[in-house]
C-alpha positions, 0 to 999 in steps of 0.5 A: 822071865815073863814077870821080869819082862813085864816089870821092866816094861812097866818100869819103863812106862813109869819112867817115861811118864816121869820124864815127860812130866818133868819136861812139861814142868820145865816148859811151864816154869819157863813160860811163867817166868818169860811170858810170850810176847803178844802178836802185833800188827804194827807196820814199820814207819819211815823217817820223814824227809828233812826239808832243805835248809833255807839259809847257808853261810855266804862263801863269796859272791854268786855267779850269775847266768843271764840267758835270753832266747832270741826274739822271733820275727812277727811272722814267726811269732805264731807257728803255722798249723800243720798242713794235715790233721796228723802229727808224725811221731816215732813208730814206737811212741805211745798215742799221747806222745805229742801231748806228753812232750809239749813241755819240752818245746817253747813257743817263739817269743815275739819282739814286744813280749821279748823286750818286756821280759828282758826289762823285768829280768834286768830289774830282778837280777840285783835282787836275786844276787843280793839274796844269793850273796846273803845265803837266803834261800827261803821260798818266801824271800824269793817270792817277795823279790818276784812280786817286787818287780811289780808282778801280781802274786798269781803271776809268780811261783817259787818252790824249793829244790826237790831234795835228792836221795843223799841229802837236802839241797838248799835252793829255789826254782822260780818263774814269772809268767808275763802275759800269754807268751813270755817267761822269766825263769831260773833258779837260786842256789848257793854260789849261782843265780840263773835268770832266763828269758824265754817263751812259754812251753807248748802247754802254755806254762812257764815251769817245766815240771820236775816230774817230767 
């Protein structure tokens, strides 16, 4: 009985070794036929945003919105300084609340700059209407229209619309900075021309940044 038990035990050990060797062989063979892919450090890439189109087929005449702010009287042209050195802000507003919101408020437009800006806007109107009617929404075309009113290149700007999350939108936002106080601003998009005469922002600019 002792020998039998010993022999059975030895046989089990030998059999286990054979099974283990066979498994190892199969792993080795599998590894040889299908080598393990090397590790990489590549990062996922994103597809760049498609720029908005600069031309769309015309689909009829464009509607024009011509907006003119009221002219300010001479006494109102320059706002009076605050009576104290402090400006009242909401209780929960940050310390730089006033500076961060200056772009939202436009300065009063005196009679002289007001009349000059209206004249420029009226000269610009038929040119922008032709661009819109032809389906031309290229930034360069809009810039040419703006400088065609007699303004210098550093007095005008034009940018494509910021593409939304869904798909790019054709169109241009533009502006003409007339002196220190007056602006002719607006947009050009399929079916619509916007022309607006107004004063500069409290930051001294014509454009309202899209980041705001």
